[in-house]
N, C-alpha and C positions, 0 to 999 in steps of 0.2 A: 733130319731136321728134328730139333727138340721141341717137344709140345708142352707149354706151361701146364700145371695142375688146374684143373676145373675148380671153381670157388664152391664153398658151402656156407650155410648160414653162420654169421657172426664173424666170418672173414673181414680184414681191414683192406679198404681200397684207398690208396693215396691220391690226392689231388694236387698237381703241381703245375706250375707254368714253365713252359720250356721256351715260350715265344712272347706274345702279347701279355699285358697285365690282364689280371682277373681278381675280382674282389670277393669278400666273404659273402657279401649281400647277394652277388650275382651266382654264388656257388650254391644258395639254398635249395633251388629246385633239383640240381644234381644229388645233394645230401638228401633230400626226401625221396627221390626215386631209389637210391641205394638203400635207404632205411625200410622202404616197401618191400625190398627184395631180401631183407633179413640181414644186410650188410652194414658195415660199420665204415663211415667216411673219416678219414684223417686228412685234414687240410695240412699241406706242406708250407714251409716257412716263406714261400714266395706269394701265397695268396695275400692279396692287398699291398704287395710292393709295386713301385712304379719308378722305372728308370726310362724317362721319355715314353716311348711305345710299350716298352718291354716290362715284364713282370719281375723286375730287379736287374742287377748288373749280370754280366754274363757269368761271374764266378757265383754269385748268389743263385743263379738258376741251376748251374751245373752242380753246385753242392747239394741244392735241395733234391734233385734228380738222383744224385750219387747216394744220398741217405736212404731214399725211398728203394733204390735198387738193391741196396746191400741189407736193409732191414728184414730179418726173418718174419716179423709180424705182418708186414705188408705183402698182400697176397696179388695185388693188382695195382697197376700205376695208370690213372686216368688223366691225361694231359688236359688242362683246362680249356685252352683255346688255341686256335692256330695264328694265321697272320703272317709273321715272319721272327725268325729268332733262333730256332733249334740248331741250324747249321753253325751258329756261332759256337756252341758249346759242345757239339758231338765229339770233337777230338780231346775234350777235357775230361771225358767219362772213362772211368775204368770198369769195364764189363765182366771182368774175370771171375768175380763171385757170382754175377747175375748168370753166367752162361752154366755154371754148375748147379744154380738154383733157379732156373728161369721161371718169370711171372708174366701175367698178361700186361702188355703195353697197349694201351687203347687211344685212338684217336684218328684224325684224317687231316687233310689239307697239309699244313706245314709239318706235321707228325709223320708224314712221308719219308722225312729224313730218318727218323729213327726206324720206321718199318724197313726201309732199304738197307740201313746199316745192320739192324737184326738178322735179316735174311742172310746177309753175308757172313754172320757168325753163327748161322744155323739155327735161329730160334724163330719160332712162329710168333705172330703178333695179330692185333684186332684193328682193321679199318672199320671204325664205326663212330657214331655220334659222341660229341664230347661236353663236358658240363656246360660250356657256353651255348650249345645249341639244344640242350634239352627242352627248354619252353617251347621252340618251334617244331620239334621232332613229332612225327606222327606215331601212332601206336605200334605200328609195325616195325619201325625203325628201333624203338624201346624193346620191342619184344624179342628181335633177333639178337639184340645185344645181351640179353638177359639168357637166351638159349645158348649163345656162344660161350658166355662165361660159365654157366653151370652144366654144360656138356649135353644139353638137349639136342636131338637132332633137328635139323631143319633144311630146307633146299628152297629153289627159286623156281617158279613157273611163271612167266610172264608172257603177254602177247608179243609176238614177233613183230619187229618193225619191217616195213616193205623192204627197207634198203639193207637189211641184214645180208649176211654172206652164209648160206646153209652149210651144214656139216657137222661133224662129230670130233671131238677131241678130249684128251685127258692130260693133265700135267699138274705140277705145283702152282698155284696162284700167287702172283706177285703183283706190285703195282702200287697206285695212289694217285697223287696229284701230279698232272703231266708238267707243269711248271717246275716242280721240285724234282722230278726225275731227269728233267732236261738240265737243271741245274747242278746236279750231282755227277753227270757224265765226265769221266776221266779221273774221279775221285775214288778212294777204296770203298765209298758208300755206294758207289754205282752198281746196280744189279745187273747179271747176265740173264738173258732171256732164252737161251737155248733150251728147248723142249719143255718151255713153261707156257702158262696163259698168263697174259699181260693184262691187267684191268687199268684204266685211265680216266680221269675226270678233271674238270678244270672250271674256274670261275672268272669273269670279269677280264677276258682277254680279246684283244682285236683278232680277227680272222687271219690275217697274214702273220701274226704271232704264232697261231696254232700251226698254220702251215710251216713256218720256220721250224718250230720245234719237231713236228714229225719228220721234216727232212733231215734234221740231225739225228733222230732215232734211227731213221733209214741208213743214212751214211755211216751210223756206228754199228751196222748190222743187227739192230734189234728185231728185224723182221725175218732175217734170212733162215732161222732155225726156229721160230716161234710156233707153238702148237695151236694157239687161238688168242683172240683179241676181244676184251669186252670194254665197252665204252659206256660210262655212267653219265651223270649229269654234265653237260657242257652249258653252263648257266651263265646268262646275262653276257652273252658274246656281242661283240661290237664290230662295225664297219667303217670305212673311212667314207668321206664325202664323195670320192671316186670308189664305187664298190669294188671290193678285191675279186668278186666274181664266183666264188665257191663257198658253200656253206661246209660246217665242220664235218659232216658225213661225206659230202663230196671230196673234200680234202683227203680224208682217211682212204676212201675208195680208190682214188686215184694213186695215192702213194703205196697201196698194197696190192695193186691189180696183178702183179705179177707172182703172187703168192696164193696158195689154195686153202690157208687155215680160215676156219670159220670165224665170223665176226658177229658180235651182238651189240646192237646199238639200244640206246634209251634203258640201260639198266639202272634198276632203283637204287642208287648210291652216289654219293658226292654232296655238293654244295645245295641240297634240296631237302625238304622236310622228310622225304621217304628215303633216309640215309641208312639202308640196311646193312647189318654187321657182315662184313667179311673176313673170314679166317685166312689170313696171308701166311703162306709157307705150308698150307695144307693141300694135298691133291684134290683136284676137282675133275668132274665129268660135265662136259657142256655138249648139248645137243641142241642144234639151230635148226629147226625146221619152218615149213610155210606158216604154221599156225602158232607155235609156241618156242620160246627160248627156256630151255630146261637146263638148270645148273645144280649138280648135286655133290656133296662131299664124298670122297671115297675113303673108307676106313683103312 
């Protein structure tokens, strides 16, 4: 797995739209944050564009991302916001120069399309807050992004959820948004989970949708040789007037009951203010015990 170089003061970070639109005014908090870290923000050509919901046409968004990927001056690319739209441009992108000179791709939610595609290309990336979420992000979320970008060591030690499945495991960390991973199944961007640790989160879904997506992952063999499972924020879940009968944790535990890998619930990442940065494509070690869930990067 290729690891992008860590940033240093005065490096340039490109901000682009690969999905929904984002204005220059909305970008100001992110620009101020980068400036406070000694970095320079470079707004892409898509910032301020509107094509219905999207930040420009598919071609405009693809060209903007391609420019940032190929520019030797840009050391990291911060996707402005999620929503929907990245999958519309992923097959328009030429990653050949990027693979030889990888840089950090940062974001979550719809950016899972990029994370998964990059993992299959053998390049690590950052699941972390986006410019759109900077105003609501807590200090811990911002600081873990800073540490990830500048190569500082950090780990996670959180209180164990009563429904966690105890155990130890190590492997490459992959994953992101459940709905996106589900939508990528069968495509060249679909990730393989054998001997890896899978992180998942989601937002604004019905419980039966969660059940359906997990069944599809199960039927595609995603749990057969998985080393560990980390569940982040499952935020604003919905139920029908006739209850589905199971909550998210119960759904996951039922569908993984035949497997022994450890499971960590309530991990601080996803569509929540405490959205801590995860270095996808890095090897991690997870230890889930009665009192704590401990997750560390392995050099």
